N, C-alpha and C positions, 0 to 999 in steps of 0.2 A: 314482552320485548321481542322485537323482530331481529333475527340475525342479519347483521349488516355485512354483506358480501365484501364491500370495499375495505372494511376494517380487517377482515381476515386476509384479503389479498395483500394489503399493505404489510401485514405481519409476515406473510410468506415472503414478500420482497425483502424484508429486513433479514429473514432467515437465510435467503440466498446470498445476501451480502456477507453475512457472518460465515457461511460455508466457504465463500471465496477467500476470506481472511484465513480461515483454518487450513484451507488447501495450500495457501502460500507458506504457512508455518510448517506444514507437513513436509515440505520440500527441504527443510533444514535438516542437517545431519543431527543425530542424537546428541553428539558432543556439543555442537553449536547451540542447539536448543537448550540443553541443560546448563551451558555456561553463560547464556545471555538471559538475565532475569526479565528483560523487557519482552522477550519472546514468550516466556512462561506466563507473565502477567497478561499479555495480549490473548493468549490461548485461554487462560482462565476466565478472563472477562467475557470473551466471545462465547464460551460455553455457558456461563451464567446468564448472559443475555438471551441466548438461544433457549435455555430452559424456561426462563421467565416469559418469553414470547409464547412458547408452547402452552404454558399455564394460562396465559391471557386468552389465547385462542379457545382453550377448553372452557374457561369461565364464560367467555362470550357465548359460546354455543349452549352451555348449560343454563345460562341466564334465561334462555327461551323456555326452559323447563317450568312447569306449573308449580313445582315445589320450591322454586327460588334458587338462589345461589348456594352452592355447597359450602358448608362450614369447614370441612377438612378435605 
């Protein structure tokens, strides 16, 4: 399989969008953040999505490996 540059660039675009969301949440005071469950859930989901995108990028790059996709 050939590494598709567009797939990786689209994933990085999504990461940039998630970073913007996290930067907005970062502006909240600690008390505001902790007292508003929606802020917490938004941050949690953004970080989960960020991590999954990083894993997807890694898997896409490693799929070019002759040994196949990693099992772990």
